Backbone as a printed PyTorch tensor [residue, N CA C, xyz], in Angstrom:
tensor([[[ -95.4350,   36.9650,   19.0160],
         [ -94.4590,   37.9990,   19.0810],
         [ -93.5250,   37.7980,   17.8980]],

        [[ -93.2280,   38.8850,   17.1740],
         [ -92.3770,   38.8130,   15.9930],
         [ -90.9620,   39.2370,   16.3530]],

        [[ -90.0020,   38.3970,   16.0170],
         [ -88.5870,   38.7010,   16.1870],
         [ -87.9550,   38.7340,   14.8000]],

        [[ -87.1050,   39.7110,   14.5560],
         [ -86.3600,   39.7490,   13.2990],
         [ -85.0420,   40.4660,   13.5350]],

        [[ -84.0910,   40.1830,   12.6700],
         [ -82.7850,   40.8040,   12.7990],
         [ -81.7690,   40.0440,   11.9890]],

        [[ -80.5280,   40.0690,   12.4640],
         [ -79.4620,   39.3210,   11.8060],
         [ -78.7400,   38.4790,   12.8460]],

        [[ -78.2140,   37.3520,   12.3880],
         [ -77.5140,   36.4380,   13.2800],
         [ -76.3300,   35.8320,   12.5370]],

        [[ -75.2600,   35.5800,   13.2750],
         [ -74.0850,   34.9190,   12.7260],
         [ -73.8910,   33.6170,   13.4890]],

        [[ -73.7510,   32.5310,   12.7800],
         [ -73.6570,   31.2150,   13.4140],
         [ -72.2890,   30.9360,   14.0340]],

        [[ -71.2480,   31.6520,   13.5970],
         [ -69.9170,   31.4480,   14.1580],
         [ -69.1020,   32.7270,   14.0010]],

        [[ -67.9680,   32.7940,   14.6980],
         [ -67.0960,   33.9570,   14.6460],
         [ -66.6300,   34.1880,   13.2020]],

        [[ -66.6980,   35.4250,   12.7590],
         [ -66.2800,   35.8460,   11.4200],
         [ -67.1690,   35.3380,   10.2790]],

        [[ -68.2580,   34.6560,   10.5900],
         [ -69.1980,   34.2370,    9.5470],
         [ -70.0840,   35.4290,    9.1950]],

        [[ -70.5350,   35.5060,    7.9560],
         [ -71.4070,   36.6300,    7.5860],
         [ -72.7570,   36.5420,    8.3150]],

        [[ -73.2800,   37.7020,    8.6640],
         [ -74.5850,   37.7500,    9.3300],
         [ -75.6900,   37.4720,    8.3140]],

        [[ -76.7000,   36.7270,    8.7470],
         [ -77.8460,   36.4050,    7.9010],
         [ -79.1110,   36.9190,    8.5550]],

        [[ -80.0400,   37.4040,    7.7500],
         [ -81.3130,   37.9020,    8.2630],
         [ -82.1870,   36.7500,    8.7360]],

        [[ -83.0180,   37.0180,    9.7440],
         [ -83.9920,   36.0310,   10.1850],
         [ -85.2820,   36.7350,   10.5670]],

        [[ -86.3580,   35.9880,   10.5330],
         [ -87.6710,   36.4590,   10.9600],
         [ -88.4090,   35.2780,   11.5660]],

        [[ -88.8580,   35.4250,   12.8020],
         [ -89.5670,   34.3430,   13.4960],
         [ -90.7770,   34.9100,   14.2270]],

        [[ -91.8190,   34.1250,   14.2930],
         [ -92.9840,   34.4480,   15.1060],
         [ -93.0550,   33.4220,   16.2220]],

        [[ -93.0190,   33.9150,   17.4740],
         [ -93.0890,   33.0310,   18.6320],
         [ -94.5060,   33.0520,   19.1800]],

        [[ -95.0440,   31.8650,   19.4320],
         [ -96.3950,   31.7200,   19.9750],
         [ -96.2940,   31.2950,   21.4440]],

        [[ -97.0650,   31.9570,   22.2940],
         [ -97.0480,   31.6920,   23.7310],
         [ -98.4190,   31.2480,   24.1960]],

        [[ -98.4350,   30.4680,   25.2790],
         [ -99.6920,   30.1120,   25.9320],
         [ -99.5930,   30.4210,   27.4160]],

        [[-100.7270,   30.7260,   27.9900],
         [-100.8280,   30.9330,   29.4360],
         [-102.2400,   30.5160,   29.8240]],

        [[-102.3340,   29.4480,   30.5970],
         [-103.6460,   28.9890,   31.0350],
         [-103.5160,   28.3090,   32.4000]],

        [[-104.5510,   27.6570,   32.8280],
         [-104.5620,   27.0400,   34.1580],
         [-103.4700,   25.9800,   34.3210]],

        [[-103.0730,   25.3390,   33.2280],
         [-102.0710,   24.2760,   33.3320],
         [-100.6440,   24.8050,   33.4570]],

        [[-100.4290,   26.1060,   33.2230],
         [ -99.0810,   26.6740,   33.2820],
         [ -98.8290,   27.4390,   34.5810]],

        [[ -99.7620,   27.3770,   35.5240],
         [ -99.6320,   28.0710,   36.8110],
         [ -99.3570,   29.5650,   36.6470]],

        [[ -99.9810,   30.1860,   35.6410],
         [ -99.8500,   31.6170,   35.4270],
         [ -98.5890,   32.0430,   34.7100]],

        [[ -97.7720,   31.0940,   34.2670],
         [ -96.5330,   31.4240,   33.5500],
         [ -96.7640,   31.3440,   32.0410]],

        [[ -96.0840,   32.2130,   31.3020],
         [ -96.1150,   32.1530,   29.8490],
         [ -95.1380,   31.0790,   29.3800]],

        [[ -95.5830,   30.2250,   28.4640],
         [ -94.7290,   29.1760,   27.8960],
         [ -94.7050,   29.3090,   26.3820]],

        [[ -93.5610,   29.0410,   25.7700],
         [ -93.4560,   29.0470,   24.3220],
         [ -94.2000,   27.8230,   23.7850]],

        [[ -95.1880,   28.0670,   22.9220],
         [ -95.9840,   26.9790,   22.3620],
         [ -95.5040,   26.5970,   20.9740]],

        [[ -94.7700,   27.4960,   20.3130],
         [ -94.2650,   27.1950,   18.9870],
         [ -93.5120,   28.3620,   18.4030]],

        [[ -92.6720,   28.0590,   17.4160],
         [ -91.8880,   29.0780,   16.7190],
         [ -92.0360,   28.8360,   15.2200]],

        [[ -92.4790,   29.8730,   14.5000],
         [ -92.5970,   29.8170,   13.0430],
         [ -91.4530,   30.6120,   12.4490]],

        [[ -90.7710,   30.0190,   11.5040],
         [ -89.6920,   30.7330,   10.8230],
         [ -90.1780,   31.1650,    9.4480]],

        [[ -89.6760,   32.3290,    9.0180],
         [ -90.0240,   32.7680,    7.6790],
         [ -90.7360,   34.0600,    7.6120]]])
């Protein structure tokens, strides 16, 4: 899943762009729940 947008790390700080790809897994070991397997930035 691709997430992108802008984020500010503190109050009144300038917003910075970001782009991340989140990887999920769902298999027999997760009891049918989706789990975050990794996050790629860039």
